[in-house]
C-alpha positions as CSV (number, residue, x, y, z in Angstrom):
1,X,0.0,0.0,0.0
2,X,2.8,2.4,0.9
3,X,4.6,1.7,-2.4
4,X,1.4,2.4,-4.3
5,X,0.8,5.7,-2.5
6,X,4.4,6.7,-3.2
7,X,3.9,5.8,-6.9
8,X,0.8,7.9,-7.1
9,X,2.6,10.8,-5.4
10,X,5.4,10.6,-7.8
11,X,3.0,10.4,-10.7
12,X,1.2,13.5,-9.5
13,X,4.5,15.4,-9.0
14,X,5.6,14.3,-12.5
15,X,2.3,15.5,-14.0
16,X,2.6,18.8,-12.3
17,X,6.1,19.2,-13.7
18,X,4.9,18.2,-17.1
19,X,2.2,20.8,-17.0
20,X,4.7,23.4,-16.1
21,X,7.0,22.5,-19.0
22,X,4.0,22.3,-21.4
23,X,3.0,25.8,-20.3
24,X,6.4,27.1,-21.0
25,X,6.4,25.5,-24.4
26,X,3.0,27.1,-25.1
27,X,3.9,30.5,-23.6
28,X,4.0,33.4,-26.1
29,X,2.1,31.4,-28.6
30,X,-1.5,32.3,-28.1
31,X,-2.1,31.9,-31.8
32,X,-0.2,28.9,-32.9
33,X,1.1,25.6,-31.6
34,X,4.4,24.5,-30.1
35,X,6.7,22.9,-32.8
36,X,6.4,19.5,-31.4
37,X,7.3,17.8,-34.7
38,X,10.8,19.5,-34.5
39,X,11.6,18.3,-31.0
40,X,13.6,15.2,-30.4
41,X,13.6,14.7,-26.6
42,X,14.4,11.4,-24.8
43,X,11.6,9.0,-24.1
44,X,10.9,9.1,-20.3
45,X,8.4,6.3,-20.1
46,X,4.6,6.0,-20.0
47,X,2.3,7.8,-17.7
48,X,-1.2,6.8,-16.5
49,X,-3.1,9.1,-18.9
50,X,-5.7,8.0,-21.4
51,X,-7.9,9.7,-23.9
52,X,-11.2,7.8,-24.2
53,X,-13.2,7.3,-27.4
54,X,-15.6,10.1,-26.5
55,X,-12.6,12.5,-26.1
56,X,-12.5,12.5,-22.3
57,X,-9.1,12.7,-20.8
58,X,-8.3,10.6,-17.7
59,X,-5.3,10.7,-15.4
60,X,-4.8,7.8,-13.0
61,X,-8.4,6.7,-13.7
62,X,-9.9,10.1,-12.9
63,X,-11.4,12.4,-15.6
64,X,-9.4,15.7,-16.0
65,X,-12.2,18.2,-15.4
66,X,-10.3,21.3,-16.2
67,X,-10.8,22.1,-19.9
68,X,-8.0,24.6,-20.1
69,X,-5.6,21.9,-18.8
70,X,-6.9,19.4,-21.5
71,X,-6.5,22.1,-24.1
72,X,-2.9,22.7,-23.0
73,X,-2.0,19.0,-23.1
74,X,-3.6,18.8,-26.6
75,X,-1.1,21.3,-28.0
76,X,1.9,19.1,-27.1
77,X,0.4,15.8,-28.4
78,X,2.3,13.9,-31.1
79,X,1.8,10.6,-32.7
80,X,5.0,9.0,-33.9
81,X,5.8,6.4,-36.6
82,X,5.6,3.7,-34.1
83,X,1.8,4.4,-33.9
84,X,2.0,5.5,-30.3
85,X,0.9,8.9,-29.0
86,X,3.0,11.0,-26.7
87,X,3.0,14.3,-24.8
88,X,6.2,16.1,-26.0
89,X,8.1,19.0,-24.5
90,X,11.6,20.1,-25.6
91,X,13.2,18.0,-22.8
92,X,11.0,14.9,-22.5
93,X,8.5,12.6,-24.3
94,X,6.0,10.5,-22.3
95,X,3.6,7.9,-23.7
96,X,-0.1,8.0,-23.1
97,X,-3.0,5.7,-24.2
98,X,-5.5,6.7,-26.9
99,X,-8.6,4.5,-27.2
100,X,-9.6,5.8,-30.7
101,X,-8.6,9.2,-31.9
102,X,-7.1,11.9,-29.7
103,X,-9.7,14.5,-30.7
104,X,-13.4,14.6,-31.5
105,X,-15.0,16.8,-34.1
106,X,-18.1,18.2,-32.2
107,X,-19.3,20.9,-34.6
108,X,-19.4,21.5,-38.4
109,X,-20.3,24.5,-40.5
110,X,-20.9,24.3,-44.3
111,X,-20.1,27.5,-46.3
112,X,-18.7,28.5,-49.7
113,X,-15.4,30.0,-50.6
114,X,-14.4,31.0,-54.1
115,X,-17.5,29.1,-55.4
116,X,-16.5,25.9,-53.6
117,X,-18.1,24.2,-50.7
118,X,-16.0,24.3,-47.5
119,X,-16.7,22.2,-44.4
120,X,-15.2,23.7,-41.2
121,X,-15.0,21.6,-38.1
122,X,-14.5,22.4,-34.4
123,X,-12.9,19.9,-32.1
124,X,-13.5,19.3,-28.5
125,X,-10.2,21.0,-27.6
126,X,-10.9,24.1,-29.7
127,X,-9.1,23.4,-33.0
128,X,-10.9,24.8,-36.1
129,X,-10.2,22.8,-39.2
130,X,-11.3,23.2,-42.8
131,X,-11.5,19.9,-44.5
132,X,-9.6,19.9,-47.8
133,X,-6.2,18.9,-49.3
134,X,-4.2,19.6,-46.1
135,X,-6.9,18.2,-43.8
136,X,-8.6,15.2,-45.5
137,X,-11.6,13.3,-44.3
138,X,-11.3,9.6,-44.4
139,X,-14.0,6.9,-44.1
140,X,-12.6,3.5,-43.0
141,X,-14.1,0.5,-44.7
142,X,-17.5,-0.4,-43.3
143,X,-20.9,-1.6,-44.4
144,X,-21.6,-4.8,-46.4
145,X,-18.7,-7.3,-46.2
146,X,-17.2,-5.6,-43.1
147,X,-19.3,-6.9,-40.3
148,X,-23.1,-6.7,-39.7
149,X,-22.8,-4.2,-36.9
150,X,-20.1,-2.0,-38.5
151,X,-20.9,1.7,-38.6
152,X,-19.7,4.8,-40.4
153,X,-16.9,6.4,-38.5
154,X,-15.4,9.4,-40.3
155,X,-12.0,10.9,-39.3
156,X,-10.6,14.3,-40.0
157,X,-6.9,15.0,-40.2
158,X,-5.9,17.6,-37.6
159,X,-2.1,17.9,-37.7
160,X,0.9,15.6,-37.9
161,X,-0.5,12.1,-37.5
162,X,-3.3,13.2,-35.2
163,X,-7.0,12.9,-36.2
164,X,-10.4,13.8,-34.9
165,X,-13.2,11.2,-34.8
166,X,-16.3,12.9,-36.2
167,X,-19.0,12.7,-33.5
168,X,-22.1,10.8,-34.3
169,X,-24.3,13.9,-34.3
170,X,-21.9,15.7,-36.7
171,X,-21.6,12.6,-38.8
172,X,-25.3,12.7,-39.5
173,X,-25.0,16.3,-40.7
174,X,-22.0,15.3,-42.8
175,X,-23.9,12.5,-44.6
176,X,-26.7,14.9,-45.4
177,X,-24.2,16.8,-47.5
178,X,-23.1,13.7,-49.5
179,X,-23.6,13.3,-53.2
180,X,-22.9,10.8,-55.9
181,X,-19.8,11.2,-58.1
182,X,-17.7,8.9,-60.3
183,X,-14.4,7.9,-58.7
184,X,-12.0,5.7,-60.6
185,X,-14.8,4.5,-62.9
186,X,-17.2,3.7,-60.1
187,X,-20.2,5.6,-58.7
188,X,-19.4,6.6,-55.2
189,X,-21.2,8.4,-52.4
190,X,-18.8,11.3,-51.6
191,X,-18.3,14.4,-49.5
192,X,-16.7,17.5,-51.1
193,X,-14.8,20.2,-49.3
194,X,-12.2,22.7,-50.3
195,X,-12.0,21.5,-53.8
196,X,-11.4,17.9,-52.8
197,X,-13.6,14.8,-53.1
198,X,-13.6,12.3,-50.2
199,X,-15.2,8.9,-51.1
200,X,-17.4,7.4,-48.4
201,X,-18.6,4.2,-50.1
202,X,-19.7,2.7,-53.4
203,X,-23.3,3.6,-54.2
204,X,-24.3,0.0,-54.7
205,X,-23.1,-0.8,-51.2
206,X,-24.9,2.2,-49.8
207,X,-28.1,1.0,-51.4
208,X,-27.6,-2.5,-50.1
209,X,-27.0,-1.2,-46.6
210,X,-30.2,0.9,-46.7
211,X,-32.4,-2.1,-47.4
């Protein structure tokens, strides 16, 4: 029991120190993000932090209720080539667990720019992203042939290797904007934004799934 309490105390102290360093990395950058992709600090181990599928952050099994703190941590997130997600500062890199995607797209606005439809998303940590060439939407395979209970789960590229899962409510709004277009010689149900076309699924599969 004493050892467990000591570990928790050390974890809490380490988290406090990490918060301080993350704040320093963020300071002076009210409009912008720390250059985490350029930093190459040593790996300092994993910490007991997890981002659940609904976007809730947990530390040592307890939800982090302070949104400004979550937003701060989100600015120093990085997913590396090993597929793992880390909190990164100039002096250290610590691993965390991510159940699905680190962010959730919770709001969407459809507008026009230069005669083209533009879909703008807001994430649960305050990122505002326009879907397009630099921030594509992807729709993992689903529907017929991919499991009876499979469902549409769109993802939006945010930055680096980090994505946002489009929430179910926003997903329904997104699908309402879908249209049919020919892609690689096949009729596809697609979403357009920023001059780009993002295929969702073949029209014949969509029709079969709707029966």
